[in-house]
N, CA, C and O of each residue as an XYZ file, in Angstrom:
332
protein
N      -8.300     -7.402    -13.006
C      -7.447     -7.775    -11.934
C      -6.098     -8.088    -12.699
O      -5.261     -8.606    -11.960
N      -5.792     -7.943    -13.685
C      -4.781     -8.214    -14.292
C      -3.804     -7.258    -14.475
O      -2.604     -7.177    -14.214
N      -5.268     -6.020    -15.387
C      -4.162     -4.755    -15.270
C      -3.800     -3.514    -13.787
O      -3.201     -2.438    -13.778
N      -4.362     -4.160    -12.885
C      -4.357     -3.997    -11.944
C      -3.387     -4.191    -10.780
O      -3.142     -3.339     -9.927
N      -2.744     -5.705    -10.867
C      -1.440     -6.182    -10.767
C      -0.114     -5.882    -11.478
O       1.080     -5.948    -11.187
N      -1.030     -5.438    -12.794
C       0.781     -5.224    -13.411
C       0.841     -3.980    -13.107
O       1.989     -3.554    -12.987
N      -0.309     -2.964    -12.874
C       0.174     -2.101    -12.770
C       0.965     -1.572    -11.151
O       2.051     -1.009    -11.016
N       0.474     -1.781    -10.615
C       1.437     -2.325     -8.567
C       2.772     -2.982     -9.411
O       3.829     -2.394     -9.183
N       2.829     -3.893    -10.162
C       4.423     -4.600     -9.797
C       5.304     -3.342    -10.417
O       6.393     -2.933    -10.013
N       4.409     -2.791    -11.651
C       5.777     -1.594    -12.360
C       5.998     -0.513    -11.297
O       7.128     -0.027    -11.352
N       5.042      0.080    -10.156
C       5.714      0.618     -9.126
C       6.156      0.059     -7.898
O       6.631      0.829     -7.063
N       6.059     -1.493     -7.582
C       6.987     -1.806     -6.390
C       7.677     -1.369     -6.151
O       8.145     -1.099     -7.257
N       8.750     -0.670     -4.997
C      10.198     -0.211     -4.973
C      10.966     -1.724     -5.240
O      10.673     -2.768     -4.657
N      12.027     -1.551     -6.281
C      13.091     -3.266     -6.258
C      13.459     -3.044     -4.362
O      12.654     -3.631     -3.639
N      14.489     -2.326     -3.705
C      14.410     -2.765     -2.552
C      13.519     -3.927     -1.594
O      14.017     -4.701     -0.776
N      12.274     -3.818     -1.903
C      11.100     -4.224     -1.324
C      10.543     -5.361     -2.175
O       9.738     -6.151     -1.682
N      11.005     -5.476     -3.610
C      10.586     -6.585     -3.859
C      11.786     -7.601     -4.001
O      11.608     -8.669     -4.586
N      13.308     -7.178     -3.329
C      14.436     -8.017     -3.260
C      14.340     -8.922     -1.445
O      14.743    -10.045     -1.142
N      13.538     -7.695     -0.429
C      13.541     -8.357      0.425
C      12.977     -9.210      0.938
O      13.235     -9.946      1.891
N      11.462     -9.018     -0.300
C      10.512    -10.611      0.363
C      11.325    -11.304     -0.365
O      11.567    -12.283      0.341
N      12.092    -11.451     -1.659
C      12.326    -12.678     -2.428
C      13.576    -12.959     -1.675
O      13.940    -14.121     -1.854
N      14.423    -12.209     -0.819
C      15.534    -12.922     -0.113
C      14.298    -13.378      1.793
O      14.633    -14.479      2.230
N      13.803    -13.075      2.178
C      13.048    -13.372      3.605
C      12.061    -14.496      3.360
O      11.799    -15.287      4.266
N      11.251    -14.632      1.612
C      10.057    -15.382      1.805
C      10.254    -16.140      0.081
O       9.268    -16.315     -0.634
N      11.477    -16.463     -0.302
C      11.659    -16.428     -1.777
C      10.079    -17.900     -2.312
O       9.759    -18.538     -3.315
N       9.797    -17.808     -1.472
C       8.282    -18.789     -2.477
C       7.247    -18.310     -2.522
O       6.327    -19.120     -2.630
N       6.866    -16.840     -2.466
C       6.452    -16.136     -2.080
C       6.509    -14.641     -3.424
O       7.592    -14.190     -3.799
N       5.133    -14.090     -3.960
C       5.078    -13.687     -4.705
C       5.262    -12.099     -4.011
O       4.313    -11.763     -3.304
N       6.280    -11.195     -4.134
C       6.525     -9.998     -3.736
C       5.199     -8.614     -3.394
O       5.104     -7.788     -2.486
N       4.148     -8.977     -4.895
C       3.173     -8.080     -4.838
C       2.493     -8.830     -3.940
O       1.847     -7.996     -3.306
N       2.197    -10.128     -3.412
C       1.212    -10.695     -2.643
C       1.252     -9.394     -0.915
O       0.446     -8.762     -0.233
N       2.617     -9.630     -0.969
C       2.982     -9.182      0.350
C       2.656     -7.228      0.279
O       2.094     -6.597      1.175
N       3.199     -6.635     -1.035
C       3.015     -5.428     -1.104
C       0.877     -5.045     -1.219
O       0.326     -3.977     -0.953
N       0.549     -5.689     -1.450
C      -1.515     -5.888     -1.884
C      -1.391     -5.683     -0.177
O      -1.796     -4.743      0.506
N      -0.831     -6.656      0.146
C      -1.422     -6.726      2.281
C      -0.925     -5.330      3.075
O      -1.679     -4.585      3.701
N       0.382     -5.170      2.919
C       0.574     -3.639      3.359
C       0.178     -2.752      3.123
O       0.089     -1.913      4.019
N      -0.232     -2.471      1.926
C      -0.615     -1.544      1.016
C      -2.381     -1.228      1.613
O      -3.001     -0.169      1.520
N      -2.757     -2.279      2.097
C      -3.946     -2.535      2.482
C      -4.497     -1.816      4.262
O      -5.416     -1.106      4.671
N      -3.085     -2.648      4.975
C      -3.037     -2.946      6.249
C      -2.413     -0.927      6.393
O      -2.695     -0.483      7.506
N      -1.809     -0.040      5.606
C      -1.283      1.142      5.933
C      -2.451      1.879      5.431
O      -2.265      3.049      5.763
N      -3.463      1.785      4.852
C      -4.432      2.059      4.319
C      -5.639      2.160      5.967
O      -6.052      3.281      6.265
N      -5.881      1.467      6.469
C      -6.251      0.965      7.560
C      -6.027      1.851      8.440
O      -6.926      2.662      8.664
N      -4.830      1.933      9.143
C      -3.650      2.526      9.873
C      -3.832      4.121      9.530
O      -3.916      4.940     10.445
N      -3.884      4.484      8.229
C      -4.712      5.871      7.814
C      -5.596      6.474      8.305
O      -5.859      7.585      8.765
N      -6.136      5.257      8.073
C      -8.187      6.108      8.751
C      -8.732      5.367      9.559
O      -9.944      5.218      9.715
N      -7.454      4.609     10.399
C      -8.162      4.999     12.203
C      -7.092      5.805     12.687
O      -6.519      5.329     13.668
N      -6.605      7.055     12.203
C      -5.394      7.631     12.611
C      -5.025      7.652     13.790
O      -5.156      8.327     14.811
N      -4.375      6.477     13.305
C      -2.352      5.901     13.998
C      -1.341      6.004     13.049
O      -0.338      5.312     13.220
N      -1.422      6.827     11.964
C      -0.357      7.152     11.148
C      -0.880      8.225     10.818
O      -2.026      8.538     10.498
N       0.537      9.043     10.974
C       0.207     10.057     10.776
C       0.655     10.363      8.892
O       1.345      9.468      8.404
N       0.313     11.424      8.039
C       0.900     11.974      7.080
C       1.839     11.425      6.935
O       1.701     10.346      6.359
N       3.149     11.786      7.311
C       4.380     11.797      6.918
C       4.599     10.313      7.005
O       4.966      9.617      6.058
N       4.241      9.713      8.714
C       4.653      8.065      8.962
C       4.105      7.030      7.132
O       4.617      6.076      6.546
N       2.819      7.940      6.833
C       1.452      7.184      6.074
C       3.461      7.146      4.689
O       4.308      6.326      4.337
N       3.213      8.277      4.534
C       4.331      8.050      3.134
C       5.304      7.904      3.732
O       5.720      6.762      3.541
N       6.009      8.538      4.471
C       7.347      6.700      4.211
C       7.166      5.439      4.348
O       7.988      4.565      4.074
N       5.580      5.225      4.978
C       5.889      3.324      4.675
C       5.377      3.208      3.214
O       5.776      2.333      2.446
N       4.461      4.160      2.887
C       3.855      3.253      1.384
C       5.790      3.347      0.506
O       6.152      2.393     -0.182
N       6.705      4.534      0.707
C       7.158      4.721      0.105
C       8.419      3.221     -0.219
O       8.894      2.888     -1.305
N       8.665      2.579      1.176
C       8.578      1.705      1.261
C       8.369      0.547      0.653
O       9.256     -0.304      0.592
N       6.911      0.342      0.022
C       6.419     -0.378     -0.711
C       6.133      0.155     -1.929
O       5.796     -0.670     -2.778
N       6.187      1.888     -2.434
C       6.430      1.910     -4.040
C       6.920      2.572     -4.159
O       7.083      3.316     -3.192
N       7.650      2.923     -5.556
C       8.456      3.523     -5.980
C       7.833      4.480     -6.377
O       7.639      4.611     -7.586
N       7.396      5.321     -5.541
C       6.649      6.709     -5.931
C       7.577      7.934     -5.084
O       8.468      7.598     -4.304
N       7.193      9.600     -5.388
C       7.540      9.980     -4.178
C       6.350     10.886     -3.954
O       5.270     10.327     -3.758
N       6.410     12.619     -3.956
C       4.990     13.142     -3.519
C       3.906     12.639     -3.511
O       3.137     12.504     -2.560
N       3.769     12.282     -4.750
C       1.944     11.703     -5.101
C       1.434     11.228     -4.100
O       0.210     11.107     -4.062
N       2.508     10.696     -2.656
C       1.242      9.859     -2.017
C       0.889     10.962     -1.019
O      -0.008     10.680     -0.225
N       1.368     12.001     -0.941
C       1.056     13.241      0.146
C      -0.945     13.635     -0.364
O      -1.842     14.149      0.304
N      -0.928     13.036     -1.943
C      -2.379     13.886     -2.237
C      -3.613     12.689     -1.807
O      -4.835     12.560     -1.730
N      -2.722     12.171     -1.661
C      -3.398     10.717     -1.236
C      -4.743     11.126     -0.084
O      -4.348     11.613      0.975
N      -6.484     10.933     -0.259
C      -7.644     11.075      0.528
C      -8.462      9.385      0.459
O      -8.537      8.368     -0.231
N      -8.733      9.735      1.158
C      -9.365      7.561      1.718
C     -10.960      8.274      1.952
O     -11.543      8.780      2.911
N     -11.296      7.997      0.487
C     -13.096      8.275      1.021
C     -14.060      7.348      1.302
O     -14.435      6.515      0.477
N     -14.488      7.439      2.423
C     -15.166      6.353      2.595
C     -16.796      6.812      2.675
O     -17.284      7.823      3.178
N     -17.568      5.462      1.854
C     -19.222      5.870      1.196
C     -19.843      5.022      2.626
O     -19.442      3.945      3.068
N     -20.665      5.676      3.024
C     -21.567      5.250      4.031
C     -22.916      4.990      3.491
O     -23.381      5.707      2.605
N     -23.576      3.971      4.000
C     -25.091      3.288      3.442
C     -26.106      4.240      4.074
O     -25.922      5.035      4.995
N     -27.207      3.990      3.387
C     -28.228      5.287      4.899
C     -28.023      4.676      6.289
O     -28.054      5.433      7.259
N     -27.767      3.063      6.500
C     -28.153      2.736      7.885
C     -26.736      3.205      8.518
O     -26.454      2.840      9.659
N     -25.961      3.912      7.866
C     -24.434      4.256      8.683
C     -23.566      3.443      8.624
O     -22.358      3.679      8.604
N     -24.144      2.293      8.586
C     -22.671      1.268      8.108
C     -22.033      1.994      7.437
O     -22.453      3.113      7.140
N     -20.997      1.585      7.083
C     -18.643      1.349      6.611
C     -19.286      0.455      5.375
O     -18.545     -0.090      4.557
Protein backbone atom coordinates (compact mmCIF):
# COMPACT_ATOMS: atom_id res chain seq x y z
CA UNK A 1 0.00 0.00 0.00
CA UNK A 2 2.80 2.41 0.87
CA UNK A 3 4.48 1.86 -2.51
CA UNK A 4 1.14 2.45 -4.24
CA UNK A 5 0.63 5.71 -2.35
CA UNK A 6 4.18 6.90 -3.04
CA UNK A 7 3.82 6.07 -6.73
CA UNK A 8 0.59 8.02 -7.00
CA UNK A 9 2.01 10.99 -5.13
CA UNK A 10 4.86 11.16 -7.65
CA UNK A 11 2.48 11.58 -10.58
CA UNK A 12 -0.15 13.84 -9.01
CA UNK A 13 -0.78 16.96 -11.04
CA UNK A 14 0.73 19.88 -9.06
CA UNK A 15 -2.28 22.05 -9.94
CA UNK A 16 -4.61 19.42 -8.45
CA UNK A 17 -2.50 19.23 -5.28
CA UNK A 18 -2.53 23.01 -4.88
CA UNK A 19 -6.28 23.18 -5.48
CA UNK A 20 -6.94 20.60 -2.76
CA UNK A 21 -4.53 22.27 -0.32
CA UNK A 22 -6.33 25.57 -0.89
CA UNK A 23 -9.89 24.22 -0.68
CA UNK A 24 -9.32 21.55 1.98
CA UNK A 25 -6.23 22.57 4.01
CA UNK A 26 -6.66 19.81 6.60
CA UNK A 27 -6.97 17.00 4.04
CA UNK A 28 -4.41 15.02 2.07
CA UNK A 29 -4.52 15.52 -1.72
CA UNK A 30 -3.81 11.82 -2.28
CA UNK A 31 -7.14 10.94 -0.64
CA UNK A 32 -9.06 13.13 -3.07
CA UNK A 33 -6.99 11.82 -5.98
CA UNK A 34 -7.78 8.18 -5.22
CA UNK A 35 -11.47 8.98 -4.80
CA UNK A 36 -11.61 10.85 -8.11
CA UNK A 37 -9.63 8.19 -10.00
CA UNK A 38 -11.93 5.43 -8.79
CA UNK A 39 -15.00 7.49 -9.66
CA UNK A 40 -13.65 8.22 -13.16
CA UNK A 41 -13.01 4.52 -13.78
CA UNK A 42 -16.56 3.77 -12.63
CA UNK A 43 -17.98 6.37 -15.04
CA UNK A 44 -15.80 4.98 -17.85
CA UNK A 45 -16.98 1.44 -17.11
CA UNK A 46 -20.61 2.63 -17.19
CA UNK A 47 -19.94 4.27 -20.60
CA UNK A 48 -20.78 7.70 -19.17
CA UNK A 49 -17.41 9.15 -20.18
CA UNK A 50 -15.94 9.07 -23.67
CA UNK A 51 -12.29 8.10 -24.03
CA UNK A 52 -11.39 11.74 -24.63
CA UNK A 53 -13.28 13.05 -21.59
CA UNK A 54 -11.88 10.25 -19.43
CA UNK A 55 -8.33 11.19 -20.47
CA UNK A 56 -9.01 14.89 -19.89
CA UNK A 57 -10.42 14.29 -16.40
CA UNK A 58 -7.53 11.98 -15.47
CA UNK A 59 -5.01 14.62 -16.57
CA UNK A 60 -6.55 17.01 -14.07
CA UNK A 61 -5.54 14.59 -11.30
CA UNK A 62 -2.43 12.89 -12.69
CA UNK A 63 0.56 14.44 -14.39
CA UNK A 64 0.51 12.10 -17.40
CA UNK A 65 0.23 12.36 -21.15
CA UNK A 66 -1.35 10.13 -23.77
CA UNK A 67 -0.60 6.91 -21.88
CA UNK A 68 -4.01 7.22 -20.24
CA UNK A 69 -5.68 6.48 -23.56
CA UNK A 70 -4.22 2.99 -23.42
CA UNK A 71 -5.88 2.15 -20.12
CA UNK A 72 -8.23 -0.79 -20.42
CA UNK A 73 -10.72 -1.76 -17.77
CA UNK A 74 -10.75 -5.49 -17.20
CA UNK A 75 -13.64 -6.95 -15.29
CA UNK A 76 -13.35 -10.48 -14.02
CA UNK A 77 -16.64 -12.25 -13.52
CA UNK A 78 -17.25 -15.26 -11.38
CA UNK A 79 -19.02 -18.36 -12.66
CA UNK A 80 -22.26 -17.04 -11.18
CA UNK A 81 -22.02 -13.97 -13.42
CA UNK A 82 -21.46 -11.49 -10.59
CA UNK A 83 -18.74 -8.90 -10.90
